[in-house]
C-alpha positions in Angstrom: 5.4 146.8 89.4 2.3 146.4 87.9 1.0 143.7 89.8 2.1 144.6 93.6 -0.5 145.6 95.8 2.1 148.0 97.5 1.9 149.8 95.0 -1.9 150.6 93.7 -3.5 150.1 97.5 -2.2 153.0 100.0 -4.7 150.8 102.5 -2.2 147.5 102.0 1.1 150.1 102.0 -0.1 152.0 104.8 -0.1 148.7 107.2 2.7 147.2 105.9 4.5 150.5 106.7 2.9 150.8 110.1 4.1 147.0 110.9 7.7 148.3 111.2 7.1 150.5 113.8 5.7 150.9 117.7 3.2 152.9 119.4 3.4 156.7 118.6 4.6 156.5 114.8 1.9 157.1 112.3 2.6 156.8 108.1 1.5 158.8 105.3 1.4 157.3 102.1 1.3 159.7 98.6 1.3 159.1 95.1 3.6 161.0 92.2 0.3 161.1 90.0 -1.6 162.7 92.5 -2.2 166.6 91.6 0.8 168.7 92.9 -1.3 172.0 93.6 -1.1 171.2 97.5 2.6 171.9 97.7 3.2 175.0 100.4 4.7 177.6 98.0 7.8 177.8 100.8 8.3 173.9 100.0 8.1 174.7 96.2 10.6 176.7 96.7 13.2 174.3 97.7 13.2 173.1 94.1 13.6 176.2 92.1 15.0 173.9 89.4 13.5 170.9 89.6 12.1 168.8 86.4 8.3 168.2 86.8 8.8 164.0 87.4 11.3 165.5 90.6 9.1 168.1 91.8 6.4 165.2 91.4 8.1 162.9 93.4 9.1 166.0 96.3 5.5 166.6 96.2 4.4 163.6 97.0 7.0 163.2 100.1 5.2 166.4 101.9 1.7 165.7 100.9 3.1 162.0 102.8 3.9 163.7 105.4 1.2 166.0 106.0 -0.8 163.1 106.0 1.4 161.4 109.1 1.0 164.5 110.9 -2.6 164.9 110.5 -2.9 161.2 111.8 -1.1 162.9 115.1 -3.2 165.3 115.2 -1.0 168.1 113.8 -2.0 171.2 111.6 -0.5 170.9 108.0 2.9 172.7 107.8 5.1 173.2 105.7 8.3 170.7 105.4 11.2 172.9 104.2 15.0 171.6 103.6 17.9 172.4 105.9 20.9 173.6 104.3 22.1 169.9 103.8 18.5 169.6 102.4 17.0 166.9 104.9 13.7 167.6 105.9 13.3 170.6 108.3 10.5 169.0 110.4 8.2 171.7 112.2 8.6 172.1 116.2 8.0 168.8 117.9 7.9 166.4 115.5 10.3 164.0 113.7 10.2 161.8 110.8 11.5 160.3 107.9 10.5 160.2 103.8 11.1 157.5 101.8 10.2 157.4 97.8 10.7 155.7 94.6 9.5 156.5 91.4 5.5 155.8 91.8 5.3 156.0 95.5 6.4 158.1 98.4 5.8 157.4 102.5 6.1 158.8 105.8 6.7 157.8 109.1 6.2 161.0 111.7 6.3 161.0 115.5 6.1 163.8 118.2 10.0 164.0 119.6 8.6 163.3 123.3 7.8 159.8 122.1 10.9 159.1 119.6 14.1 160.7 119.3 14.1 160.3 115.6 13.0 158.2 113.0 14.1 156.2 109.9 11.8 154.4 107.1 13.4 153.2 103.4 11.9 151.6 100.6 14.1 150.3 97.6 12.5 148.5 94.7 14.4 145.9 91.9 14.6 142.8 93.4 18.2 140.8 94.3 20.7 143.5 94.5 24.1 143.1 91.6 26.5 140.9 93.6 29.3 143.6 92.5 28.0 145.9 95.0 28.1 143.7 97.9 31.4 144.7 99.3 31.0 148.3 98.2 27.8 147.9 100.7 28.7 144.9 103.1 30.8 144.2 106.6 33.2 141.1 106.3 30.4 139.9 108.2 27.2 140.6 106.1 28.8 138.9 103.3 30.1 135.7 105.4 26.1 135.6 106.6 24.8 135.9 102.9 27.2 133.0 102.0 25.6 130.9 104.0 21.7 131.7 103.1 20.1 130.0 100.1 21.8 130.9 96.9 18.6 132.3 95.1 17.7 134.7 98.0 21.2 135.8 98.9 20.4 139.1 95.9 17.2 139.8 97.9 18.9 139.3 101.3 21.8 141.7 100.3 19.1 144.3 99.5 17.6 144.1 102.9 21.1 144.9 104.1 21.0 147.9 102.0 17.8 149.3 103.1 18.4 148.5 106.9 21.6 150.5 106.5 19.9 153.5 104.8 16.7 153.4 107.6 19.7 153.5 110.3 21.5 156.2 109.0 18.3 158.0 108.1 17.9 157.6 112.2 20.9 158.8 113.3 21.6 161.8 111.1 19.0 164.3 112.9 21.2 163.2 116.3 24.7 163.5 115.0 24.9 165.4 111.8 27.4 162.9 110.6 27.7 161.9 107.0 28.6 157.8 107.3 30.3 155.2 105.3 28.0 152.1 104.7 30.8 150.1 107.2 29.1 152.5 110.1 26.3 149.8 110.3 26.5 146.4 110.5 23.2 144.4 109.5 22.2 141.5 111.5 18.6 140.2 110.0 16.3 137.9 111.4 14.2 136.2 109.1 11.8 134.6 111.2 10.7 137.3 112.9 11.4 140.2 110.5 13.7 142.1 112.9 17.0 143.4 112.1 19.7 144.7 114.4 22.0 147.6 113.0 25.0 148.0 115.5 27.2 151.0 115.1 30.8 150.1 114.4 32.6 153.1 115.6 31.5 155.8 118.0 29.3 158.1 116.2 28.6 161.6 117.9 26.3 160.8 121.5 26.0 157.0 120.3 28.6 154.4 121.2 30.5 151.7 119.6 28.1 148.4 119.3 25.2 150.3 120.1 22.3 148.1 118.4 19.0 150.5 116.5 16.6 147.6 116.8 14.7 148.0 113.6 11.9 145.9 111.0 11.5 145.5 108.4 8.9 143.5 105.1 9.1 142.0 101.7 6.4 142.6 99.1 7.0 141.8 95.4 10.3 143.1 94.6 10.4 145.5 97.2 12.1 145.7 100.6 11.0 148.3 103.1 12.7 149.0 106.2 12.2 151.1 109.9 13.4 152.0 112.5 12.7 154.8 115.7 15.1 155.7 118.7 13.4 156.2 122.0 14.0 159.4 123.7 16.7 158.2 126.1 18.6 156.4 123.2 22.1 158.1 124.0 25.6 157.0 125.8 25.1 157.1 129.4 
């Protein structure tokens, strides 16, 4: 995607990502082609057998996270892996990292301000129609069926990305791996907002709980994000 400003202009990318969140969430942007010599040795030890391309993507994600933490006024700290390979954020911090081959974005906040964060970036334009039944609920498929036909593939990718962001936000709280059917997405195309609604009880979150998020399209990409309030628990 050589003509997409989202790739080559970090200021545009940061502004787009920032538009997904309310106050209190900081954004960091990094690129795999940047020198990877700033990777903390403890972070590098998390990827002992990674090929160079994968290591650069990993380093870009950690670099983006450090930039977001710096914007919060926090000193640089290594971000290691948990046993499940999810980011092990420093005490007092919550965040989420997303990356594609040419770009990494991190969203970070103090955990006193946000319970958890999810951000996701997807590229590739239309989602192939044969994948829709695997990803979408019957209600989501019905919604897609009434959208203008040329836009359905792009909107299916939006649904996929919104589910990924919602999954990332719930996981630090519940520790549960979820199927695509665990969330039902309702996009509002006029406002750039969506609701991710739980279809069953998950940890402290009850069925039908709404996770509000935002999305933005840029060229053949879609970016989604949501941040959970500190008191966003059942009861």
